[in-house]
N, C-alpha and C positions, 0 to 999 in steps of 0.2 A: 763484679766490675773489673775490667782489665786495667793494666797499669796505664795504658794510653788514655782510657776514659777517665781515670782518677786524675791524670795529669791535666787534661783539658778542663775538667770540672773545677780543679784548684785555680788554674789560670783564669777561667771565667770569673770566679768569684773575686779575685783580686782586681781584674780589669773593671768589673762593674762598681766595685768600692771606689776605684779611682774616678769613674765617671760621675758618680754621685758627688764626690768632693769638687770635681772640675765644675759641675753645674751649680752646686749650691753656693760655693763661695763667691763667685762673680755675681750671682743673683742677689745675695745679701748686700754686697757693696752697691750694686746698681739700685736697689730699693732704697737703701740709706741716701743715695745721691737723689733720687727722685723725690723722696720726702723733703730733702732739704731745699729744693726749689719750688715746692708748692706753697701757696700763701699761708696756709695754717700749719706748715711743717708736718702735714699728714695727720693732723689732729681732729679734723672735722669727719663726720660720718661719710661725706661724699668722697673725701680724700682717702679714707681707710679703704673703701671699696675699690677706688682707683689703683691704690697700692697692691691690693691683693690681686686684682687682675693682672696688672703689670708684672708681678712676681711670677705668675704662672706662665705668662706669655714669654717673659725673658728666659726662664728656665727651658721652656719649650724650644725656642730657637737656639739656645746653647747646646741642647742635645744634638741638633743637626749640625752645628759647627764642629763640635768635637768628633762626631762620627766622620765627618769630611776629612778633618785633620788626620785622624787615625788611618783612614783609607789612603790618604796622600802618602804617609810614610810606608804603609804596607805595600803599596804598589811600586815604590821606589826600591824595595828589596827584592833581590833575585830569588829568594826562596822563603817560604813560609811554612813552618814545620807542622802547622795545623790544617793546611790546605788539604782538601779531600782528594784533589787530583794528583797528589804525590804518589798514590798507589798505582797509577798507571804509567809511570815512567818506563820506557822501554818496551811497552806492550804494543802489539799490533791492534788491528781493528776486527778482532774476532772473539767470539765467546765460546769457550771450550766445553762447559757443561751443557749438554743437551736438555737438561731439566730446567735450565735458567731461561724460561720462556717469558716473553713480555708481551702484554696486551696494550696497544696504543689506542686510548679512548678518545673519540672525537664528539663530544655532546653537542647537539645542534638544536636551535629553536627558531623556526621561521627564518632560516638564513638564506642568503644568496646561494642557490644550489651549485651553480657554475663555480663559484669561488670555493666552496667547500671542497668539490671533488677535484678541482685544479690543485688545491693544497694537498688533498690525499695522494694524487698522482705524483706530486713533487717529492713528497716524503717517501712514498713507496719506492720510487726509483732510486732515491738516495740510499735507502737501506739496501736495495738490491745491489748497489755498488760496493757494499762492504763484504766482508768474509762471512758474515752470519746472517743472511737475509731470513733464513728459515726459523730464526729464534723470535721472530716478531709477527704478531697478527694484528689486524686493525678492525675496530669496532665503530660503526657510525651509529650513535645512539640518539635517536630522534625523540624530541618532545613537541614537535611541531603541531600547531593548531590550525594552520591554514590549509584547507583541503587541497587546493592546487599545488602548493609547495610539497605536501606529503607525497602526492603521485610522482611529482618531478624527482624527488629524492629517490624513490623506488627505481624509476627508469634510469637515473644516473648510476645508481649502485649496480644495477644489472649490466648495463652497457660497460661500466669500468671492469667488472669482474670477467666479462666476455673478452674485452680487448686485452686485458692483462693476464689472462688465465689465473684469476685471483680467487675463484670460488674455493672455499675452505680456508682462505687467509684474510679475506676482507668480508666482514659481516655487517649486516644492516638490521636494526631492530627499532620499531616504532612502539613507544609506550602508549597504552590507552589512558592512563592516569598520569598527570604531571606533578604528583605528590613531591613535595620538598625540592622541586625544581632541579637544579643541576646536581646538587648533592644527592637528591633521590634518584636521579638518573644513573649516577655512578654506583650508588648502593644497589640498584636494581641489577646492574652488570655484575657486581660482586656475588650477589645472591645466585645468579644463573651460571656464571662462568668462571667466577674468581678462583675456585679451587684448581683450575687448569693452568694457572699462571703464578709464577714467583713474584713477577713485578707487573706494575701497570704505569704507563706514561700518559698522564692526563693533559689533554689539549684543550684550547678554546677553539671556536669554529675558525678563527683567523690565525691560528698558531702554525708556525713552520719551524721544523727543526731538521738538521743535516743528520744523515745517517751515522756519520762518524761520532757526532755528539751523543746520539742515542746509544751507541755501542759503548761509548765512554761511560755513560751513566750507569749502564748495567755492570760494567767491569768495576766501577767504584762500589757499587752495592754488594757485588760478589766478594770483593776484597774486604769491606767493612760490614759484617753482619750486624754491627750494633746500630746502623743507620736505618731508620724507618722511612724518612722522606728526605730526598735530595732535591733541592730547588735550584733552577738556573735563572740567571737574570736575563729575561728576553729583551732584545733590542727592537725599537719601534722602527718599522719600514712601511714603504709602499704607499704612503698617503701624500697627496699633492697640495692640499689646501694650506694656506699660510699658518694657520694655528697648528695643524698637525705637523707641518714641516719644522716649525720652532719647537714643538714637543719632541719630535724625533731627534733633532739636533741636541737639545738639552739632555734627553735620554742617553745619547751616545757620548756626550762630552762629560757630563757630571755623573752618569749612572755608574760607570765602573768604579769611580772613587767612592760614592756612597755605598755601593755593594760591598767593597772591600772593607769600609768602616763598620758596616753591620756585621760582617763576619767577624771583625776583631772583637766587637763587644759581645756578640751572641754565641759565637762557636756552634755548639751542638744544641743550642736552644733557639734556633732560628725560626722564621716564619715560613708557612706554606701559603703561596699566593693563588692557589687554586688552578694553576695551569702551567704547562711547560716545566713539569716537575716529574720525577719518578718515585713511586711508593712501593713499598714491600707489602704485598697483598694480604698475606695471612695475619699480621698484627693489625693491619687496617680493618680487616673483617672483625677481628676479635676485640678491638679495644676503641674503635673510632666511630661507632654508631652515634649519630647525633640525637640527643634528646630533644623532645618537644617541650618547649617552654611553657609553663602553666599560665593560665590566664588569657584574656582576650586582648585585642588591641595590637598596636605595632610592636610592642616590646614582648609580646607572647607569641605562642604558635611556633611555626617552623623557623629555624635559624637561617637567616639570609646570608651572612658573611660566615659561611661554613668553614672556609679554609683555616682561618686563625684557630677555630675551635678544634679542627681536626689534628692540627700540629700540636696543640696543647695536649690533646687525648694521647697522641702517639708518644709524646714525651713522658706523659704520666705513666705509660705502660713500660717505660724503661728504654725506649729507642730514641736515638738522637735525631734531630732535624737540623740538617746542615744546608748552607748556602754555598753552591759552587761558583763563587764570585769570578773566578778566573776561567771559566768554561764559556767558550763562545759558540756560535752556530745555533742559537736559539732566538726566534724572532716572533714578534707579534704586531698588530696594527692598531694605532691609537685612534681615538674618536676624531672624526674629521672636522667637526664644528663645536663651538661652544655650547650649543643647545644639546648636541648629543653627549658631551661630556658631563653637563649638568643633569641630564636624564640618568646616566649612568651613576652619577654621585648621589642622586636622590635615593637609589636602591642601596648603595653602599652605606649611606649615612645611617638608614634605618637599621641595617645589619650590624654595623659597628656599635650603635647605641644598645642593641640587644645584649652586648657583652657586658653591660653594667651589672646584669643578673648573673654573670658567670665569674666574675673577678674573684669572689671569695668561695668559689666552689672547692670541695674537698679534693686534695691530692694534686692540684695544679702547682707547677713549679713557680717560684717567684718571677722569674724572667717572663714567664708566659702571662702572668697577671699583669706585669709591666707592659707587655706588648698588647694586651686588651686595652689598657689604659691608653696607650700610644695611639691605637686605632680610634678610640673615642675622640681623643684630642685632635686627631687629623681633620675632624669636622667641627668638634666642640671649640677648637681654638678660634674658628672663624666668628662664633658667637662672642667669644671673649674680646676679640679684636674690635668688633662692632661695639660691644659695651664700653670698652676703653675709650673709643672714639666719641661716643655719645657722652660719656661722662666728662671727658675733657672739654667737649663743646659746652656742656652745662656748666662746668667750672668757669670757663672763659666768659659765658654770658653772665654768670653770677658775680663775676669780679666787677662787671660794669654797673649792676643794679643794686648790689648789696653794699651797704656801708661797712667799711673795714673796721675791726675791733682791735684797738690798740692796748686796751687794759683787759687783761685776762681776769677769770673768776678769782684767782689767787691774789692775795694782798701784795701789791708792789708799788713802789714810788715811781717807777719809770715805765713808759709805755713800750709796747713790743712793736717796733717798726718792721714793716716788710722790707726784706732785703732780696734784690733781684741779683742772681749770680749767673750772668749769661755763659760764662765759660763752663760752669758746671753742666748747664743745659746742653751746651754743644758737646761736652764730652760724653754725656749720656746718649745723645743722639748719635755721636760717632761710633760709640762702642756697639750700639745696636745695629748700625750700618755694617760694621766690621763683621759681626756675627752672621748677618745675611748674606753679604756679597763677597767676603773673603774667599769662601769655597769656590766661587767662579774662578778667582785668580789661581787657586791651587790646580783646578782642572786645566787651565791654560798652561801652567808651568809644567804639568805632567806631560801634555802633548808635546811641549819643546824638549823635555828631557828624554822622552821616549821616541827618538826619531825612528821611522818616518811617520809618526802618527799625525803630526800637523799637516803634512801633505794630503792626507786622506780627507781633510776637512777643507781642502782648497788652498792651503798654505797658511802661514803664520798670520798674515794680514787679514786674510778673509776669516779665519778662525777667530781673531780677536774682534773683528767687526761683528761677526755672528753672535758672540758672547754679549756684546754690548746691546745689540739689537734684541736678542733674547731677554735680557735684563729688563730693557725698556717695555717690551710687549707684555712680559709677565707682570711688571709693575703696573702697567695700565689695566690689566685684566684682573689683578688680584682684588680690588674692591668689589668688582662685580661678583666674582666667586664667593667672596666673604659674605656679601648680602645674601646671596642665594643659599649658601651652606647654613647661614643663621636661620633662614626660614625653614630649611629642612629640618634642623634641630627642633625648632619650635613646634612645627607641624607634627612631628613624630611624637613629642612629649605630650601634645594635646590631643593625640589619638588618630592622626592622619595615617593612612595606610598606603603602601605603594604596591602597584601590580607587577607584572613581568613583562615590560615593554620590549619589543624587538630592537636590537641595536642596528644602527646605520653603519654600513661599512662601505660607503662609497663617497665621492667627492662632489656630490650634487650642489652643495652650498645651502645657505639658509635664505629663504625668501624673506623680503622686507616685512611682509605681513606677519610672518612667524616670529620674527625678531621683536616686532612691536608687541605682539600678544604676551610675550615673555617678559620683556624689559621695560614696558611702559612705566610701571610703578616705581621700579628702581631709578629711572630716569627723573620721574617726578619727585621722588625723595631726595635725589641728589641736587635738584635745582632749589627745592624748598629749604633744604639743609643749608645750602650755600648762601642763599639769600638772607636767611635768618642770622647766621654768623656774620656775614659781611656788614649787615646794617648795625648789629649790636657791637661787634669786636672786630673791626677791619683788620688789625694787627694778627689776630689769631687765624683769620681766614686764610692768609698766605701760608700758614703751616698745614692747613688742612685741605688746601686747594687740590693737591694731586688726587685725593680721595673724591672730592666733589666733581672734578673733571671727568674722572673715570666713570662714575655713575651717571652723569649727564650725557656722556657719549656712549653709553652701554649699547644702544641699538645700532649705530653705525659700526662700533667695534665688533659686535657679534656678527654682522653681515660681511664686513670686509675681510675679517680673519677666516671666514668660511669659504673665500673665493679660491678655487684651484688656479685660475689665471694668475692671481697676485702671487701664490706660492711658486708657480712655475718662472714668474719673472725674477724672484729672488734666487731660484736655482740657477737660471742663466747668468745671473750676476755673480754666481759662486758662493751665495750666502746660504746658511742652513744646509751646507752640504754634509753628508754623512759618509763614512767609509763604504757602507753598503751601496752607495751610489757612485763613488769614485772607482772602486773595484768591486763590482757586483759578485756576490757568490753564485755558484753555478745554480744552486737551488732556487734563488730568487730569479734568475734569468729563465730557468725552466717554468717557473710559476707565471711569469709574464707572458711567455710564449704560449702556454696552454690557455690562458685566458683569452687569447687572440684567436683561437681556433673557431671555426664556424659551427653552428648548431648542426646536429645530426640530422640526416634526411627523415621526414615523416610522410607517409602515404597519404595522410589526411591534412587538409589545410588548416591545422591547428598549432598554435605556438606551444612550445614546451612548458610555457607558464600556465597554460590552460589545463592544469592537471585533472580536475574533475571531469571535464569534457573528454579528455583522452581516455580516462578510466571507463567511461561510459561507452564511447563510440569506437575507439580503436581496439580490435579484438586482441592484439598482442598486449597492449598495455593493460586492458581489463583482465587477461588471463594472469599477467604477472601479478597484479594488485590482489586478486582474490586468492592466489596461491600463497601470498605472504600473510594473509590473515590467520588469526587463530581459528581453531574448530568452532563453527557456528552452531549455537543451540537456539531453537525457537523459544521465544519468550511467552509471556502471558497473551491472551487473545487481544487485550486492549493495546498492548505495544505493537503487535503484528499489524492491527488495523491502522494504527497511526503511521506506521512505516509504509504500508500500501497506499495510505492517503498521499504521502510524499512522493511516491512513484506516480500516482494519478496527477498531482499538482504539476510535477515536472513535465510531464507529457502534455498536459493541458496548456500550461503557461510558459513553457520553455525553462532552460536551465537558470536563467537570470532571476526567476522568481524565487529560487531557493536561497536561503540565508546560508551563511558559512556553517552555522551549527547544524542545519538540516543536511547540507552536503556531507559534513562529517559523519552524520548519522548513517546515510547511505553507504558512504565508503566503509563503515565498520560493518555493514551487513552484506555479506556475499549473496545471500538469497535474493533479496530485493534489488541489489545492485545488478545481479545477473538478469532479473526480470526486465529491468529497465534498459539494459543492454539489448536484449532480444526484441523489445517492442520499438526501440529507437531504429532498429535496422529494419523494421517492418513498416515504418512510416511511408506513406504513399503520396504525401503532400510535399512538394518541393520546397516551399518556404519553411515548413516545420522541419524538414530534414536539414536544411541549411542551418538552423539554429544549433544543431548538434555536430556540425563540421562535416555533414554528409551532402552529397549531391546525387540526384537521380540520373540513371543513364538515359540518353536521348531515346525518344520513341521512334522506331523505324517504320 
């Protein structure tokens, strides 16, 4: 261990001890105050449970507060001796060592192909503008299961490489098996090509990074051979719905401060978030292979939240995992609607709960065990909040119907009168509100102190209004998220499993029917809950009314926040504006321009989205697709007969008679696909030929 590594390890230990004290001391005081204002002073079984839940939740929000506070002070400093970017001072944007080659991985799964390759073009051109474009290769790693999207990906890759002379620098690979999902996709790359690269930068399908940022990341890794993973904090961009704009705004206003705070506490024990990060390939291959958890059910099998585990394994191998909190030029796109967000959270919830089985694994550092617990609580806290509210409601109802006990079991001459201390209750409520909302003020203060940051958000007044509106919107949506996250937790514990749904990356909005199908039961629960409390204990109803109101209005909230028109209206008013909109980076401008380009010409009247038809009917697309398949070997006679039957079915009943699975079977079989191609071109019936996008020449 070098002197610097020893130094940051000692500093990290002292800082984490400080964090524990800062969290536990106020939590102890808050719990004593909470117990003192309860009717039985925390003596009844219901109150004991209530206090236990309150203690966990108060400690949980305390961690966020102290993280924000330390991030605030860290960003006010001009220099941080532990910042990884220090090693790049005075350097240009070139990579001297020709062996320091980096693979940029773009794993995709049934994505919008035009958006994926527009992003690729943006990053490719940005890298070309640096002094070391030849140090980077790009890999489109497809796990797509949609036959039309698969062929569209191949066409887009070939067209891109042709137009940009990128053969040999941009590669496309389609896996037959989707084992282990994204982590398996990256692992497959490592087995096939990993030895050719010193580093890999992992993207999501919607990730964008500037060339300068990527060169800087490589330079940092070159200067710090002790680092195994370097994570950047991506900024949310490009979405127009009200919810997404609010999230982008919050990400840019609060995100830098919280990222700096995380860096302060974690140092070299940071998290890997699965994308927009650079990884040292050799130790990743040697030490970060994910185990398959024993047993069945949602907590067994393949690890879904692989990134946390990979960072823990990298750290266990002796390499640091750092957050480059002060490195910009890294972007991603947020979920456009509440339903899309909940769909993503359902998968993340199950993955994080799997970490329960890894917390006590041998060799993991305490910091990463704490990060596992933090990931679990990021969803488990929702269930605790729901339990806290339900127990509080039960306590309020019990006060109405249960006769109070003035003489306890112990012998005493005097009764135990209940004492109501409203100033204590208000103090407790105020301290909780401070922990939750004071970090918002810190962010506003940072924007004012770091001129001209406030101007990039539309000015001081619009920034303040944006923060207030974001707080109001997040407060309205918090109970809805709490309820669904609680259901996700319970469903996972009871054995419910989650698939691999395709993520939505556009601003189409949520139809009313979809919102009703998802939120009807939450709305009903809110109405019944509110009615029960208001009829039994009206004074308590006003305390819990924000929760009731949010649940009762969850359907219109979900729909209205998904509307791009409403988001654009806020933008025209200068609200929820981000620096990427006030002064757009060149890369985001190029991305928007590329997305506006027209579709390429096709000799057949087939849309690019009709991939299967194009692979059958278009000779060029057919030749491209079959050339990219692995060597074909004939199988057992029964299998060959089944595939021949698919060809006959397609010719007899048309392409729409085939299911997606049957189309994938033919696309994976060059022999039978070629036969279908030949026979389609020999069709002599005009109506049948039209089904395949062909038209017969007129008879002279």
